[in-house]
C-alpha positions in Angstrom: 0.0 0.0 0.0 2.8 2.4 0.9 4.6 1.6 -2.4 1.4 2.4 -4.3 1.0 5.7 -2.6 4.7 6.6 -3.1 4.4 5.6 -6.8 1.2 7.7 -7.1 2.8 10.8 -5.6 5.9 10.5 -7.8 4.4 9.2 -11.1 1.3 11.5 -11.3 3.2 14.8 -11.0 5.8 13.6 -13.5 3.1 12.7 -16.0 1.3 16.0 -15.3 4.6 18.0 -15.8 5.3 16.2 -19.1 1.7 16.9 -20.3 2.0 20.6 -19.4 5.4 20.9 -21.2 4.0 19.2 -24.2 0.9 21.4 -24.2 3.1 24.4 -23.8 5.1 23.5 -26.9 1.9 22.8 -28.8 -0.2 25.9 -27.9 2.4 28.1 -26.3 3.4 28.8 -22.7 1.0 31.7 -22.1 -2.1 29.8 -23.2 -0.9 26.8 -21.0 -0.6 29.1 -18.0 -4.0 30.6 -18.8 -5.6 27.2 -18.9 -4.1 26.2 -15.6 -5.3 29.5 -13.9 -8.7 29.3 -15.6 -9.3 25.7 -14.5 -8.3 26.6 -10.9 -10.7 29.5 -10.8 -13.5 27.6 -12.4 -12.9 24.7 -10.1 -13.1 26.9 -7.0 -16.3 28.4 -8.2 -17.9 25.0 -9.0 -16.6 23.5 -5.7 -18.1 26.4 -3.7 -21.5 26.1 -5.6 -21.7 22.3 -5.3 -20.4 22.3 -1.7 -23.0 24.9 -0.6 -25.8 22.9 -2.3 -24.7 19.7 -0.5 -24.4 21.5 2.8 -27.9 22.8 2.4 -29.2 19.3 1.7 -27.3 17.9 4.7 -28.7 20.6 7.0 -32.2 19.9 5.6 -31.8 16.2 6.2 -30.6 16.7 9.8 -33.5 19.0 10.5 -35.8 16.2 9.4 -34.0 13.6 11.5 -32.5 11.8 8.5 -28.9 10.7 8.4 -27.4 12.3 5.3 -24.9 9.6 4.4 -25.1 10.0 0.6 -24.7 13.8 0.9 -21.8 13.4 3.3 -20.1 11.1 0.8 -20.9 13.5 -2.0 -19.5 16.4 0.1 -16.3 14.6 0.6 -16.0 13.9 -3.2 -16.7 17.6 -3.9 -13.9 18.6 -1.4 -11.5 16.2 -3.1 -12.5 17.5 -6.5 -11.9 21.1 -5.5 -8.6 20.3 -3.9 -7.4 18.3 -7.0 -8.4 21.2 -9.3 -6.1 23.6 -7.3 -3.1 21.5 -8.4 -1.9 22.3 -11.9 -2.2 19.5 -14.4 -4.4 18.0 -17.1 -5.2 14.7 -15.5 -6.0 16.2 -12.1 -8.2 18.8 -13.8 -10.2 16.0 -15.5 -10.6 14.1 -12.3 -11.5 17.3 -10.4 -14.2 18.3 -12.8 -15.5 14.8 -12.9 -16.0 15.0 -9.1 -17.7 18.3 -9.3 -20.3 17.3 -12.0 -23.2 15.7 -10.2 -23.8 12.9 -12.7 -20.2 11.8 -12.9 -19.8 12.2 -9.2 -22.7 9.8 -8.6 -21.0 7.3 -10.9 -17.7 7.6 -9.2 -19.4 7.4 -5.8 -21.1 4.2 -6.8 -17.7 2.7 -7.9 -16.1 3.8 -4.7 -18.9 2.4 -2.5 -18.7 -1.0 -4.3 -14.9 -1.1 -3.9 -15.2 -0.2 -0.2 -18.0 -2.8 0.3 -15.8 -5.5 -1.3 -12.9 -4.7 0.9 -15.2 -4.8 4.0 -16.5 -8.2 2.9 -13.0 -9.5 2.5 -11.9 -8.1 5.8 -9.4 -5.7 4.3 -10.9 -2.7 5.9 -11.6 -2.5 9.6 -13.8 0.0 11.4 -14.8 0.6 14.9 -18.3 1.4 16.0 -18.6 4.2 18.5 -20.7 3.5 21.5 -23.8 5.6 21.8 
C-alpha cells in the first residue's frame, strides 16, 4: 500500500509535468498558464457552488432527523475534486471536474462504494463502531 502511494505521488506529478510541457510547446506557454489558472478559478467556483448545495441538503436532512450519508459522501468527493483542481495539471483537472459534476460524481461514488464494500466483505478494511 505504501509503495502504491509513493508511486502515485511520484508518477502522477511527473506525467502532469510532461503533459503541461507538451501542451506548452503545442499551444504556447502563455495559453498553457492561462488554462491552468482558468481551471483553478472555475474549479473553485464550481466547488463552492456544489459544496453549498450539498451543505444545504445535509442541513435539511438533519432537521428532518434523517442521516445524510449520501450527501456526506458527495460532500467529501466535492472537497477532493476542489482540492485536486487547485493542483496544476491536465489529469488532475479532468478528475477534479468529474468529481464536481453531479452525474459523474454519482457514478464515481457508486464505484467507490462498491470497492469499499468488497474490501469490507474480504476483511481488508476495519472499522470501529462508536458507543452511543
